[in-house]
C-alpha positions, 0 to 999 in steps of 0.5 A: 521495523516500520508499518504500512497500511491497508484501507478498506470499507470494512476494515483498516489495518496496520502491518508491520514489515522490515525497512526497505521491504518491497512492495511485493514483499509487503504484499506477501505479509498480508497473504502469500498469494499476494506475493506470488500473484502480485501485479501492482500496488496502488500507493498513497502516503499517510499524510495525503490519505489523511488530507483527502480521505478516499483513494478517489479524492487522492486520485483527483488530487494527483497524489495516488500512484501505481507502483510495481514490485520493486517499489520500496514501501515507506513508513506510513504508506497506504497500499492497495495491492492488485493481484491476479 
């Protein structure tokens, strides 16, 4: 098992998933609609996010990235799920 995080203005949350889950599978843990309507995941590593504090600053530093449904989520990743 491992964890990934979601970070928002009002709430930060840790989610537990099995190792080697894809971004789409991890999105499904949050909500089935996120699995079914998955587009991409915005991803930042935990250490990078703690250093830069916001997605905007992570983008400026070049550590933020977009990943597809087959991306294997790493322990501690911070995801923002894009869905339709």
